[in-house]
C-alpha positions in Angstrom: -0.4 3.8 -43.5 1.9 4.7 -40.0 1.2 1.7 -37.3 -1.0 2.9 -34.3 2.0 0.8 -31.3 5.5 1.0 -31.9 7.7 -1.0 -29.4 9.1 2.3 -28.3 5.5 3.3 -27.5 4.6 0.9 -25.8 8.1 0.5 -23.4 7.8 4.4 -22.8 4.0 4.1 -21.3 5.0 0.7 -19.5 7.7 2.5 -18.0 5.7 5.8 -16.9 3.0 3.3 -15.4 6.0 1.9 -13.6 7.6 5.3 -11.6 3.5 6.6 -11.2 3.6 2.8 -9.2 7.0 3.0 -7.4 6.1 6.5 -6.3 2.2 5.4 -5.1 4.1 2.8 -3.2 7.1 4.6 -1.7 5.1 7.5 -0.7 2.2 5.0 1.1 2.7 4.8 4.6 2.7 1.2 4.8 5.9 1.6 2.7 7.3 3.6 5.8 6.1 1.8 8.1 7.7 -1.3 7.1 11.1 1.1 6.3 11.4 0.8 10.1 9.8 4.4 10.9 7.4 3.7 13.9 5.2 6.6 13.9 3.7 5.9 10.1 -0.1 6.0 10.2 -0.9 2.3 9.4 -3.7 0.0 10.2 -0.8 -2.2 11.9 -0.4 0.5 14.5 -4.4 1.4 15.2 -5.3 -1.5 16.6 -7.7 -1.5 19.6 -5.5 -2.0 22.8 -8.5 -3.5 24.3 -8.6 -6.1 21.8 -8.0 -10.1 22.3 -7.0 -10.9 18.9 -4.1 -9.8 18.1 -6.2 -9.1 14.8 -7.6 -6.3 16.7 -10.5 -7.8 16.6 -13.1 -7.6 19.5 -13.9 -9.9 22.5 -16.4 -12.6 21.7 -18.1 -11.0 25.5 -18.6 -8.0 23.6 -20.1 -8.8 20.4 -23.6 -8.9 19.9 
């Protein structure tokens, strides 16, 4: 009987998953922003300019 879980198959699958994760990470806008591309669309540069808090939260006087 042949073993279903071979070490080489498991390593190949883990490497394939790693490649997919890295490809997704390297193509993300947050990675581009962190690497110096200031024109990448991320939540870091889409904050409300009129916000009181640095995180973009509204001012207490505008909350209902």
